[in-house]
C-alpha positions as CSV (number, residue, x, y, z in Angstrom):
1,M,94.8,18.0,93.5
2,A,92.8,20.5,95.4
3,T,92.1,23.4,92.8
4,G,89.6,25.3,95.0
5,P,92.5,26.4,97.3
6,V,95.0,26.8,94.4
7,I,92.2,29.1,92.5
8,E,91.6,31.3,95.7
9,I,95.2,31.6,96.6
10,L,95.8,32.9,92.9
11,T,92.7,34.8,92.9
12,L,93.6,37.1,96.0
13,T,96.9,37.5,94.8
14,A,96.1,38.9,92.1
15,V,93.6,41.1,93.7
16,S,95.7,42.1,96.0
17,F,98.2,43.7,93.4
18,A,95.1,45.2,91.9
19,V,94.3,46.8,95.1
20,A,97.4,48.2,96.0
21,F,98.4,49.3,93.0
22,A,95.3,50.8,92.4
23,W,95.5,52.7,95.8
24,T,98.9,53.7,96.0
25,P,98.8,57.4,94.1
26,L,96.4,58.6,97.1
27,L,99.7,57.4,99.6
28,T,101.7,58.9,97.4
29,D,99.6,61.9,97.4
30,F,99.4,61.8,101.1
31,L,103.1,61.0,102.1
32,Y,104.1,64.2,99.7
33,R,101.4,66.5,100.6
34,Y,102.6,66.2,104.5
35,R,106.1,66.0,103.4
36,L,106.8,62.5,105.3
37,G,110.0,62.2,104.5
38,K,112.7,60.0,105.8
39,Q,115.7,62.1,107.3
40,I,119.2,60.5,106.6
41,R,122.0,60.3,109.3
42,D,124.0,62.8,110.2
43,T,127.8,62.4,108.2
44,S,129.1,62.0,112.3
45,S,127.2,59.0,112.8
46,A,127.4,57.2,109.8
47,P,129.6,59.1,107.3
48,I,129.9,56.6,104.4
49,M,126.4,55.7,104.4
50,S,125.2,59.6,104.7
51,S,127.2,60.4,101.8
52,L,125.8,57.6,99.8
53,H,122.4,58.1,100.2
54,Q,122.4,62.0,100.8
55,S,120.3,62.8,98.0
56,K,117.6,60.0,99.1
57,S,116.8,62.4,101.9
58,G,113.1,63.6,102.2
59,T,111.8,60.8,100.3
60,P,108.6,59.7,101.5
61,T,109.0,56.5,104.3
62,M,105.6,54.9,105.1
63,G,105.1,53.1,102.1
64,G,104.9,49.8,104.1
65,M,101.7,51.1,104.4
66,L,100.8,49.9,100.9
67,V,101.4,46.3,102.1
68,W,99.6,45.8,105.6
69,L,96.8,48.2,104.9
70,T,95.5,46.4,101.6
71,V,96.2,43.1,103.4
72,L,94.1,44.1,106.7
73,V,91.4,45.8,104.2
74,L,90.9,42.6,102.2
75,A,90.8,39.9,105.4
76,L,88.0,42.1,106.7
77,V,86.4,42.5,102.9
78,F,86.2,38.5,102.0
79,F,85.9,37.9,105.7
80,Y,82.3,39.8,105.5
81,L,81.2,38.9,102.0
82,N,81.5,35.2,103.3
83,E,79.6,35.9,106.0
84,F,76.9,37.2,103.7
85,G,77.1,34.4,101.3
86,W,78.6,36.1,98.3
87,T,82.1,34.8,98.1
88,S,83.7,31.4,99.6
89,F,86.8,33.5,99.2
90,N,87.5,33.8,103.3
91,F,91.4,33.5,104.3
92,L,90.4,34.9,107.9
93,S,90.5,32.1,110.2
94,R,91.0,31.7,114.2
95,S,93.3,28.7,113.8
96,E,95.6,30.2,111.1
97,T,96.0,33.8,110.2
98,V,94.1,35.6,113.1
99,L,97.6,35.9,115.1
100,P,99.6,36.4,112.2
101,L,97.6,39.7,111.0
102,G,97.2,40.6,114.6
103,A,100.8,40.7,114.8
104,L,101.1,42.7,111.3
105,V,98.8,45.5,112.1
106,A,100.0,45.6,115.8
107,S,104.0,46.2,114.6
108,A,103.1,47.8,112.0
109,L,101.5,50.5,114.0
110,V,104.4,50.5,116.3
111,G,106.6,51.2,113.0
112,L,104.6,54.0,111.8
113,L,104.9,55.6,115.0
114,D,108.5,55.2,114.8
115,D,108.5,56.5,110.8
116,W,106.7,59.8,112.5
117,F,108.9,60.3,114.6
118,N,112.2,60.1,112.3
119,A,110.0,62.5,109.1
120,R,109.5,64.7,112.2
121,G,112.8,65.2,113.4
122,L,111.8,63.3,117.3
123,G,113.3,61.1,119.4
124,P,117.0,60.3,119.8
125,A,119.1,62.7,118.2
126,G,115.9,63.4,115.7
127,G,116.2,59.9,114.0
128,G,113.5,57.9,115.4
129,L,113.8,55.2,117.8
130,K,117.0,53.6,118.7
131,V,118.1,49.9,118.1
132,R,118.0,49.1,121.6
133,H,113.9,50.5,122.0
134,R,113.0,48.6,118.7
135,L,114.5,45.5,120.4
136,L,112.6,45.9,123.2
137,I,109.4,46.6,121.0
138,Y,110.0,43.3,119.2
139,T,110.8,41.3,122.2
140,A,107.2,42.5,123.9
141,I,105.4,41.6,120.3
142,A,107.3,38.2,120.5
143,A,106.4,37.3,124.1
144,V,102.6,38.0,122.9
145,G,103.0,35.3,120.0
146,A,104.9,33.3,122.1
147,W,102.3,33.5,125.2
148,W,99.6,32.3,122.7
149,F,101.5,29.4,121.0
150,Y,102.4,28.1,124.6
151,I,99.6,28.5,126.2
152,K,96.5,29.5,124.6
153,L,97.5,27.0,121.6
154,G,99.8,24.8,124.0
155,W,102.5,24.2,121.2
156,D,105.7,23.0,122.8
157,V,107.0,21.2,119.6
158,L,110.1,22.3,117.4
159,H,110.4,20.4,113.8
160,V,113.8,20.0,113.1
161,P,114.8,18.8,109.8
162,F,115.6,15.2,109.3
163,L,114.9,14.4,112.8
164,G,111.3,15.0,113.1
165,D,109.5,16.6,116.1
166,L,111.3,17.4,119.1
167,A,109.0,18.3,122.5
168,I,111.0,21.2,124.3
169,G,108.7,22.3,127.0
170,W,109.2,25.7,128.1
171,W,112.0,26.2,126.0
172,Y,109.6,26.7,123.4
173,V,108.8,30.7,124.5
174,P,112.6,31.9,124.5
175,I,113.1,29.4,121.0
176,F,109.9,31.7,119.7
177,I,110.8,35.0,121.1
178,F,114.4,35.0,119.5
179,I,113.0,33.8,116.2
180,I,110.9,36.8,116.0
181,V,113.3,39.3,117.3
182,A,116.0,38.0,114.9
183,T,113.9,38.2,112.0
184,S,112.9,41.4,112.6
185,F,116.1,42.6,113.4
186,S,117.2,41.2,110.3
187,V,114.3,42.7,107.7
188,N,115.0,46.0,109.3
189,E,118.9,45.8,108.9
190,I,118.2,44.8,104.9
191,D,115.9,47.7,104.4
192,G,118.3,50.2,102.8
193,L,118.1,50.1,99.4
194,D,115.4,50.8,96.7
195,G,113.7,47.4,96.4
196,L,116.0,45.6,98.7
197,A,113.7,44.4,101.2
198,G,110.8,44.4,99.0
199,G,112.2,41.6,97.1
200,T,113.9,39.6,99.5
201,L,110.6,39.5,101.3
202,L,108.4,38.9,98.3
203,A,110.5,35.8,97.8
204,A,110.3,34.3,101.5
205,Y,106.7,34.9,101.7
206,A,106.2,33.0,98.4
207,A,108.4,30.1,100.1
208,Y,106.5,29.9,103.3
209,G,102.9,30.1,101.2
210,A,103.9,27.3,99.4
211,I,105.5,25.5,102.6
212,A,101.7,26.2,104.3
213,F,99.4,25.1,100.8
214,L,101.5,21.6,101.2
215,E,100.6,21.6,105.0
216,G,97.1,21.9,104.0
217,K,96.8,25.2,105.8
218,Y,95.2,26.9,102.8
219,D,94.0,30.3,104.7
220,L,98.0,30.8,105.9
221,A,98.8,29.9,102.0
222,T,96.6,32.5,101.1
223,F,97.5,34.9,103.8
224,C,101.0,35.0,102.3
225,G,99.5,35.1,98.6
226,V,97.7,38.7,99.9
227,I,100.8,39.8,101.2
228,V,102.9,38.8,98.1
229,G,100.6,40.6,96.1
230,A,100.9,43.9,97.7
231,L,104.6,43.3,97.9
232,L,104.7,43.1,94.0
233,A,102.6,46.6,93.8
234,F,104.5,48.2,96.4
235,L,107.9,47.3,94.1
236,W,106.9,48.6,91.0
237,F,106.9,52.3,93.1
238,N,110.2,50.9,95.4
239,I,112.4,50.3,92.6
240,N,115.3,52.6,91.8
241,P,114.7,55.6,92.2
242,A,112.0,54.9,94.8
243,R,109.0,56.8,94.8
244,F,108.7,55.8,98.4
245,F,110.7,54.0,101.5
246,M,109.0,51.1,102.9
247,G,110.0,52.7,106.6
248,D,109.5,50.7,109.6
249,T,105.9,50.1,109.6
250,G,106.7,47.9,106.7
251,A,109.9,46.6,108.0
252,M,109.1,45.8,111.4
253,S,105.8,44.7,110.7
254,L,106.6,42.0,108.0
255,G,109.6,40.8,109.8
256,V,107.5,40.0,112.7
257,T,104.8,38.5,110.5
258,L,107.5,36.5,108.7
259,G,108.8,34.8,111.7
260,I,105.2,34.0,113.0
261,V,104.5,32.6,109.9
262,A,107.6,30.3,110.0
263,M,106.5,29.5,113.4
264,L,103.0,28.5,112.8
265,T,103.8,26.1,109.6
266,N,106.7,24.3,112.3
267,S,109.2,25.3,110.0
268,A,111.3,28.1,111.6
269,L,114.3,26.3,111.3
270,L,114.0,26.5,107.7
271,L,114.3,30.2,107.9
272,P,118.1,30.5,108.0
273,I,118.0,29.1,104.5
274,I,115.4,30.7,103.0
275,G,116.1,34.1,104.1
276,L,119.7,33.5,103.9
277,L,120.2,36.9,102.9
278,L,118.7,38.4,106.0
279,V,121.3,36.0,108.2
280,V,124.0,37.6,106.4
281,E,122.7,41.3,106.5
282,S,122.3,41.0,110.4
283,L,125.5,39.1,111.3
284,S,127.5,41.9,109.2
285,V,126.1,44.5,111.6
286,I,126.9,42.0,114.7
287,V,130.7,41.5,113.5
288,Q,131.0,45.2,112.8
289,V,129.8,46.3,116.0
290,L,131.9,43.9,117.8
291,S,134.9,44.6,115.9
292,K,134.7,48.3,116.6
293,R,134.1,47.6,120.1
294,F,137.0,45.1,121.0
295,R,139.2,45.5,117.8
296,G,138.7,49.5,117.8
297,K,138.3,49.3,113.9
298,K,135.9,48.1,111.5
299,V,135.4,45.3,109.1
300,F,133.2,46.7,106.5
301,L,133.7,50.0,105.6
302,S,129.6,49.9,106.1
303,A,127.5,47.7,107.2
304,P,125.2,46.5,106.6
305,L,126.9,44.3,103.8
306,H,124.4,46.1,101.1
307,H,126.3,49.5,102.3
308,H,129.9,48.2,101.8
309,L,129.3,47.0,98.8
310,E,128.3,50.2,97.9
311,A,131.1,51.7,99.3
312,I,133.6,49.4,97.3
313,G,131.3,50.7,94.2
314,W,129.1,48.6,93.3
315,P,125.7,50.2,91.4
316,E,122.9,50.3,93.7
317,P,120.7,48.7,91.2
318,K,123.3,45.8,90.9
319,I,123.3,44.7,94.5
320,V,119.7,44.8,94.7
321,M,118.8,42.7,91.6
322,R,121.8,40.2,92.9
323,F,120.4,40.0,95.9
324,W,117.1,39.3,94.5
325,V,118.4,36.6,92.6
326,I,119.9,34.9,95.5
327,S,116.8,35.2,97.7
328,A,114.9,32.9,94.8
329,V,117.4,30.8,95.2
330,T,117.7,30.6,98.8
331,A,114.0,30.5,98.5
332,V,113.9,27.7,96.3
333,G,116.9,25.8,98.4
334,G,114.8,25.8,101.5
335,L,111.5,24.5,99.9
336,I,114.0,21.8,98.5
337,V,114.8,21.0,101.9
338,F,110.9,20.9,102.9
339,L,109.6,18.5,100.3
340,I,112.7,16.1,101.2
341,D,112.5,16.1,104.9
342,R,108.6,15.7,104.9
343,G,108.8,13.1,102.2
344,I,106.4,14.7,99.4
């Protein structure tokens, strides 16, 4: 067993948690000082959700900065420490982590702008970007990633569990875009309760970190570990009652990056298993929208699903904890499928 990579992954995961935890007071002071609070939608557009969450209005958003800034700083610090020969713990490599790190930061900056609009009451109806605008942004970022994979790296193979690798030619591009957009949209939808998105993402990144490790992609596995460490620190302050929210700067960046990690490990078709709740949450929104448009009535009291469960009387911590349990089980289920498929 390769103990060196294991030590590096575990060490940097722990360092990531410690660093993120240590600078949280600075972030919290910044968010509260400049009153960067989330504005809850008005009662006319989302009456049930608004009534349930009105007490949270003004809670600082942009908390996702804690994750992506920690990952970015650690990647750069350990890269230069390695360059000077002071440590071998470097996980920044062109073949494995430059693209997901770049996507993480680029999409985080876009999400940061959306959070700023929301906090300042700018944008459509004073609530930041609309869903269609976000989808266009997700698509643009995904298109760049698809170009990188298909043109720069020459990838056109998609692994189908128990069937093997299939060369799909130019179809790789639209499939890549769909996976990134769907993952980003789903993470944005599940980010609605204290700790919900953070715990769900933690399980998914841990699973893909294990997959990357088993494939020998140690830098990518370390990258996932660093995200997991930062997410653990984020959850410490985000559990109910949340000190701050993840915001689009966290949800957008971590959703885009999760999709890219899934593609880099050529195990994107395991994502619906590993992130089953992401699928369920986004489907609940799609079903609700279609039902209201074509049937003139709702299927759920409120969508996504977690808001429906709130509306029928489930306490918020109970919903979050049960979703965490499900996320852990589905993450393990995805790993089991991976191990059986690869004969490990």
